[in-house]
C-alpha positions in Angstrom: -1.4 4.6 16.5 -4.9 4.0 14.3 -5.5 7.5 11.6 -8.8 8.1 11.5 -9.3 11.6 9.6 -7.0 14.0 8.3 -7.4 17.8 8.8 -6.2 18.2 4.8 -9.2 19.3 2.5 -8.7 19.1 -1.0 -9.9 21.1 -4.5 -10.9 17.9 -6.1 -12.8 15.0 -6.3 -10.5 11.9 -5.5 -12.1 9.6 -7.9 -8.8 7.7 -8.9 -8.9 7.3 -5.3 -12.5 6.3 -4.8 -12.3 3.8 -7.6 -9.4 2.1 -6.6 -10.9 1.5 -3.3 -14.3 0.0 -4.9 -12.2 -2.2 -6.9 -10.6 -3.4 -4.0 -13.4 -3.9 -2.0 -15.3 -5.9 -5.5 -11.9 -8.1 -6.1 -11.7 -9.4 -2.5 -15.7 -9.7 -2.1 -15.2 -12.2 -5.4 -12.2 -13.7 -3.6 -14.8 -14.5 -1.1 -17.3 -15.6 -3.3 -14.7 -18.7 -4.4 -15.3 -20.1 -1.4 -12.3 -23.2 -1.0 -10.9 -22.2 -4.3 -9.8 -18.6 -3.5 -6.5 -19.7 -1.9 -5.8 -21.3 -5.4 -6.7 -17.6 -7.1 -4.6 -16.3 -4.0 -1.6 -18.7 -6.1 -3.1 -17.3 -9.5 -3.2 -13.8 -9.1 -0.8 -13.3 -5.9 3.1 -12.2 -6.6 4.8 -15.5 -6.3 9.1 -14.8 -6.5 10.1 -17.6 -7.6 7.6 -18.2 -10.7 8.5 -14.0 -11.3 12.1 -14.6 -11.4 12.0 -18.1 -12.8 12.8 -20.5 -10.5 9.6 -22.2 -9.8 6.4 -22.8 -12.5 2.3 -22.8 -11.2 0.6 -25.8 -11.8 -1.4 -26.2 -15.0 -4.4 -24.6 -14.5 -3.3 -21.8 -12.0 -0.9 -20.7 -14.9 -3.8 -18.0 -15.8 -1.5 -14.9 -16.9 2.2 -14.1 -17.5 3.9 -13.9 -13.8 4.8 -10.2 -15.0 1.6 -9.5 -14.5 0.8 -10.8 -11.0 2.8 -7.4 -9.8 -0.3 -5.8 -11.1 -2.8 -8.7 -9.8 -1.6 -8.6 -6.9 -2.3 -5.0 -5.8 -6.1 -5.2 -5.4 -6.2 -8.6 -4.0 -6.3 -8.8 0.0 -5.7 -12.1 2.5 -8.4 -11.3 4.6 -11.6 -8.6 5.9 -8.9 -6.7 8.2 -6.3 -6.7 5.5 -8.9 -5.0 3.4 -10.3 -2.6 5.9 -6.6 -1.5 7.3 -5.4 -0.9 3.5 -8.8 1.1 2.6 -8.4 3.5 5.5 -5.2 4.4 4.7 -6.0 4.9 1.5 -9.2 6.6 2.3 -7.3 9.2 4.5 -4.1 9.7 3.0 -4.8 9.3 -1.3 -7.1 12.5 -2.1 -4.5 15.2 -1.3 -1.8 13.2 -2.9 -4.1 12.5 -5.9 -5.3 16.6 -5.9 -0.7 17.1 -6.2 -0.9 15.9 -9.2 -4.2 14.6 -10.7 -5.9 11.8 -11.7 -4.3 10.4 -14.3 -0.4 10.7 -12.7 -1.7 9.7 -9.6 -2.6 6.0 -11.3 1.1 5.9 -12.7 2.3 6.8 -9.3 -0.2 4.4 -8.0 0.8 1.6 -10.3 5.0 2.3 -9.8 4.7 2.5 -6.2 3.0 -1.0 -6.3 5.7 -2.0 -8.3 8.7 -1.1 -6.8 7.0 -2.6 -3.6 6.5 -6.0 -5.2 10.3 -5.8 -6.0 11.8 -4.9 -2.8 10.1 -7.5 -1.0 10.6 -10.5 -3.6 14.0 -9.6 -4.8 15.8 -10.6 -1.3 14.4 -13.9 -1.5 13.7 -14.7 -5.4 13.3 -18.6 -4.4 10.4 -18.0 -2.4 7.3 -19.6 -2.8 5.4 -17.6 -0.8 2.3 -15.7 -2.7 2.4 -12.1 -2.0 -1.3 -9.8 -2.2 -2.4 -6.7 -0.9 -2.4 -3.1 -1.6 -0.3 -2.2 1.4 2.9 -1.5 -0.8 1.1 0.6 -3.3 -0.5 2.8 -0.3 2.7 2.4 1.8 4.3 5.1 -1.5 1.3 7.3 -1.1 2.0 7.8 2.5 5.5 8.6 1.8 4.3 10.8 -0.6 2.0 12.7 1.5 5.2 12.9 4.0 7.2 14.8 1.7 3.9 17.1 0.6 1.6 17.8 3.5 4.4 16.4 6.9 2.4 19.9 9.1 -1.0 18.5 8.4 -3.3 17.4 11.3 -3.9 13.7 11.4 -6.8 12.6 14.1 -5.9 9.7 15.6 -6.8 6.6 18.0 -4.2 6.0 20.5 -4.8 2.7 22.6 -3.1 2.3 25.7 -3.9 -0.7 27.8 -7.0 -0.4 29.3 -7.0 3.6 28.2 -8.2 4.6 24.6 -8.0 8.6 23.4 -7.7 10.2 20.2 -5.5 13.3 19.2 -4.6 15.0 16.8 -0.7 14.7 15.7 1.3 16.0 12.6 1.2 13.6 9.8 5.1 13.7 10.1 5.0 11.9 13.3 2.3 9.6 12.1 4.1 8.7 9.3 7.3 8.9 10.9 6.5 6.6 13.7 4.7 4.4 10.9 7.3 3.8 8.9 9.9 3.5 12.3 7.4 0.7 12.8 8.4 -1.2 9.2 11.5 -1.5 9.4 11.6 -3.0 13.3 8.9 -5.4 12.1 11.1 -6.1 8.9 14.6 -6.8 11.0 12.6 -8.8 13.4 10.6 -11.0 11.4 14.1 -11.6 9.1 14.3 -14.7 7.8 10.5 -16.0 8.6 8.3 -17.2 6.0 4.9 -15.4 5.2 3.1 -13.2 7.5 3.1 -9.3 6.6 5.6 -8.1 3.6 7.2 -5.7 5.9 9.9 -5.2 2.9 7.0 -4.0 0.3 6.0 -1.5 2.8 9.2 -0.1 3.3 10.1 -0.1 -0.9 6.4 1.3 -1.7 7.2 4.2 0.9 11.0 4.7 -0.3 9.2 4.5 -4.1 7.0 7.5 -2.9 8.9 9.8 -1.7 11.5 9.5 -4.6 8.9 9.9 -6.9 6.2 12.3 -5.6 8.9 15.3 -7.2 8.7 14.1 -10.0 4.6 13.9 -10.2 3.1 16.2 -8.7 2.4 20.1 -10.5 4.7 22.5 -10.3 3.2 24.5 -8.1 2.6 22.3 -5.3 5.3 22.6 -3.2 7.1 20.3 -1.0 6.7 20.5 3.0 3.9 22.6 3.0 3.9 25.0 5.7 1.2 24.1 8.4 -2.4 26.3 7.8 
């Protein structure tokens, strides 16, 4: 299921969500402008577990930031156009409502904390991995986890391809996001032991972090499991 839009209007302009999207797009365009050196940028600014936990070090010239800072720089980098567009689509659809539930400043902190949790969830199980991790997926997964608890009854317009047949349907967010999380669990289990690829552990960790943190970040008057409108 590919989400296209949610029927859940907000009462604020989600400046932080828009800014995060703009920064990610700008950073990716910068990566593209580097040409062959783009891969070096991924190693210099992406999260490498072995470097983060001091099992390895980067070559001279690539160690431009402290290892801990790569957790934050990696959140704004992406490996491909499809990687970027997929992440930004989810942030565009679900980020505005989560931002409205807690305000702009708290949303920034919430987003970054989910990203940190996601990076650690991927890195801790394999601390000697030398594969760099980049992408906003982990932090955005936290947004999805928060949305699931806040607005499970909101309707989401999804595109569903079934072989040669394609159709759209409005489905409760609880089903859409629950299915998404289930797919991350299945994919993580199927890819256990493999190097590289999608960081499903980060998706799972970020999603759980978002669910755990939303009660502490939302406004008091915002209730969880909002009834359908």
